[in-house]
C-alpha positions in Angstrom: -18.6 8.7 -11.6 -17.6 8.1 -7.8 -17.8 4.4 -6.4 -20.3 3.8 -3.9 -19.1 1.4 -1.3 -22.4 0.8 -0.2 -23.7 -1.0 -3.2 -21.9 -4.2 -3.2 -18.7 -3.3 -4.6 -15.8 -5.8 -5.1 -12.2 -5.4 -3.9 -8.9 -6.9 -4.1 -6.6 -6.2 -1.3 -3.1 -7.7 -1.1 -0.6 -7.8 1.9 -3.9 -8.6 3.8 -2.4 -10.7 6.4 -1.4 -8.2 8.6 -0.6 -4.4 9.1 -2.4 -2.0 6.6 -3.6 -4.5 4.2 -5.4 -6.5 7.0 -6.8 -3.1 8.4 -8.1 -2.0 5.0 -9.6 -5.3 4.3 -11.7 -5.1 7.3 -12.6 -1.3 6.8 -13.7 -2.1 3.4 -15.9 -5.0 4.3 -17.5 -3.4 7.1 -18.8 -0.8 4.5 -20.6 -3.4 2.5 -17.7 -4.2 0.1 -17.0 -7.8 -1.0 -13.1 -8.2 -0.1 -11.1 -10.7 -1.7 -8.0 -10.7 0.5 -4.7 -12.0 -0.6 -1.2 -12.7 1.0 1.2 -15.5 1.3 0.1 -16.6 4.6 -2.9 -18.6 4.2 -3.4 -19.2 8.0 -3.6 -15.6 8.9 -6.1 -14.9 6.1 -8.2 -17.5 7.5 -8.2 -15.7 10.7 -8.9 -12.3 8.9 -12.1 -14.0 7.1 -13.4 -15.2 10.4 -13.0 -11.7 12.0 -14.7 -10.2 9.0 -17.6 -12.2 9.3 -18.0 -11.9 12.9 -18.1 -8.0 12.2 -20.5 -8.3 9.5 -18.4 -7.8 6.5 -17.8 -10.5 3.6 -14.1 -11.5 3.1 -12.9 -14.2 0.8 -9.3 -15.5 1.2 -7.2 -16.3 -2.0 -3.6 -16.9 -1.0 -1.1 -15.7 -3.6 2.6 -14.4 -4.1 2.5 -10.6 -5.7 6.1 -11.6 -6.9 4.6 -14.5 -8.9 3.3 -13.6 -12.1 0.9 -16.5 -12.5 -0.3 -16.4 -9.0 -1.5 -12.7 -9.4 -3.0 -13.5 -12.6 -5.0 -16.4 -10.9 -6.1 -14.2 -8.2 -7.6 -11.7 -10.6 -9.3 -14.7 -12.6 -10.7 -16.2 -9.4 -12.3 -12.8 -8.3 -13.8 -12.3 -11.8 -15.1 -15.6 -12.1 -16.8 -15.4 -8.7 -18.0 -11.9 -8.6 -17.9 -10.7 -12.4 -16.1 -7.5 -11.6 -13.4 -5.5 -9.7 -14.3 -2.2 -8.5 -11.1 -1.4 -6.1 -7.7 -2.8 -6.0 -5.5 -1.8 -3.2 -2.0 -2.9 -3.3 -0.6 -3.2 0.2 1.9 -5.8 0.0 5.3 -4.9 1.2 8.8 -5.8 2.4 11.3 -3.9 4.4 14.9 -4.5 4.0 17.2 -2.3 5.9 20.9 -1.6 5.7 23.9 0.6 4.8 23.7 0.6 0.8 27.5 -0.5 0.9 26.7 -3.6 3.1 23.7 -4.7 1.1 23.8 -7.3 -1.9 22.1 -6.6 -5.3 19.8 -9.6 -4.2 18.2 -7.8 -1.5 17.7 -4.8 -3.7 16.0 -6.8 -6.3 13.9 -8.5 -3.6 12.6 -5.3 -2.4 11.7 -4.2 -6.0 10.0 -7.4 -6.6 7.6 -7.0 -3.5 7.3 -3.3 -3.4 7.0 -2.4 -6.9 6.6 -5.2 -9.2 4.0 -6.8 -7.1 1.8 -3.9 -7.6 2.7 -3.5 -11.2 1.7 -7.1 -11.7 -1.7 -6.6 -10.0 -2.5 -3.3 -11.8 -1.8 -4.6 -15.2 -4.1 -7.5 -14.4 -7.0 -5.4 -13.2 -7.0 -2.6 -15.5 -8.3 -3.9 -18.8 -11.7 -4.7 -17.2 -12.0 -1.5 -15.2 -11.3 0.3 -18.7 -13.7 -1.7 -20.5 -16.3 -0.9 -17.6 -15.0 2.6 -17.4 -15.2 2.3 -13.6 -13.0 1.4 -10.9 -10.2 2.7 -8.6 -6.8 1.4 -8.1 -5.0 2.5 -4.6 -1.2 1.9 -4.1 0.3 2.2 -0.5 3.7 3.6 -1.0 5.4 5.8 1.5 6.9 9.1 2.6 10.1 7.4 2.0 9.0 7.2 -1.6 9.5 11.2 -1.7 12.2 11.7 0.6 14.7 8.8 1.6 15.8 8.0 5.0 19.3 6.6 5.7 19.5 2.8 5.9 16.3 2.4 3.8 18.0 2.2 0.3 16.1 -1.0 -0.8 12.9 0.2 0.5 13.2 3.8 -1.0 14.2 2.7 -4.5 11.1 0.5 -4.6 8.6 2.7 -3.2 10.1 5.6 -5.2 9.5 3.7 -8.2 5.8 3.0 -7.3 5.1 6.6 -6.5 6.4 7.9 -9.7 4.6 5.0 -11.5 1.1 6.0 -9.8 1.9 9.5 -10.8 2.0 8.8 -14.4 -0.8 6.2 -14.1 -3.3 8.7 -12.8 -2.7 11.2 -15.5 -3.2 8.6 -18.3 -6.4 7.5 -16.5 -7.9 11.0 -16.7 -11.2 10.8 -18.5 -11.6 7.1 -18.5 -13.6 6.6 -15.5 -11.1 4.8 -13.7 -9.2 6.6 -10.8 -5.8 6.1 -9.2 -4.7 7.2 -5.6 -1.4 7.0 -3.9 -1.3 6.7 -0.3 2.2 8.0 1.6 2.2 6.9 5.1 4.9 7.7 7.5 6.0 5.0 10.0 3.3 2.5 10.5 2.8 0.3 13.5 3.0 -2.8 11.6 5.1 -6.3 12.4 7.2 -5.3 9.3 9.0 -2.5 11.3 8.1 -4.1 14.9 11.7 -3.9 15.9 12.2 -0.3 14.8 12.6 2.3 17.6 11.7 5.6 16.1 11.7 9.3 17.6 8.7 10.7 19.2 8.6 13.4 16.3 7.9 10.6 13.9 6.0 8.3 15.9 4.4 5.3 14.6 0.5 5.7 13.5 -1.7 2.7 13.5 -2.7 0.6 10.4 -6.3 1.4 11.1 -5.7 5.3 10.6 -4.0 4.2 7.1 -6.9 2.1 6.4 -9.3 5.0 7.0 -7.2 7.3 4.7 -7.5 4.7 1.9 -11.2 4.4 2.3 -11.6 8.0 2.3 -9.6 8.3 -0.9 -11.6 5.9 -2.8 -15.1 7.4 -1.5 -13.8 11.2 -2.3 -11.4 10.3 -5.5 -8.2 11.6 -3.8 -5.0 11.8 -5.8 -2.5 11.8 -3.2 -2.9 11.4 0.7 0.0 11.8 3.2 -0.7 10.5 6.7 0.0 11.7 9.2 -0.1 15.1 7.4 2.0 17.7 9.4 5.3 15.9 10.2 6.1 14.2 7.0 4.7 17.2 5.1 6.8 19.3 7.1 10.1 17.5 5.7 9.0 17.1 2.1 8.4 21.1 2.0 11.9 21.5 3.8 13.4 19.1 0.8 11.5 21.3 -1.5 13.2 24.3 -0.2 16.6 22.7 0.2 17.6 18.9 0.2 20.6 19.7 2.2 17.8 21.4 4.9 15.9 18.2 4.9 19.1 16.0 5.3 19.9 18.2 8.3 16.7 17.5 9.9 16.8 14.0 9.4 20.2 13.9 11.1 18.9 16.3 13.7 16.0 14.3 14.9 17.5 10.8 13.8 14.3 10.1 11.9 15.9 6.9 10.4 15.3 5.3 13.6 17.4 2.4 15.4 16.7 -1.3 15.5 16.1 -3.0 18.9 17.6 -6.3 19.5 15.4 -9.2 20.1 
């Protein structure tokens, strides 16, 4: 059964202080969903709550660090205590750590995994039991096209997003027939504070967070399995990689898809 976002559904959105998470929280709230917005930045969450209220949507702020298991458990418990259920879970929290593999520390890789992969895993693990018990619900993980075809200098990010993409592929199949659905959203470059200093070529121009949020809402409403956004550019690169990884590597070098960090 598809979720009716007009019937007072309840959603948790992490990474909601900015970027995709913030845009998604607003998009869901404007459709009548009661949104529990979470991030570490409590001040930014309060601004989001105010904006959501001004636009007629209902948003509640519950600050939490997705790398803290107790905090994630508390987020879910507070949501259930207030609303009695969780219909939608959107994992948007992310961290972008960039640099050549040989120049990075193991701690930097561990940090990326903690935020981009384990943070989503902890939340999904907490919300899944009540969804399975009620035989309804939708889990959305925002990964990245990087999770299918890595770009140079994105090693920590690619490792974590690849792990999350693979995990969601398994989860979606295991949930078949349970009434709970899972969607994976794979954006290209998105115009968020996380990569504000990264200059990218025109062929991979940054898209707006609102565009990704729209794809997330559509994925929930229509039970889509995987969504690549934007479609043609990233899809062409993934098809090239399927034909020949060497060809895709060449295209990345040709168009300098890794981008360049601009100095402050």
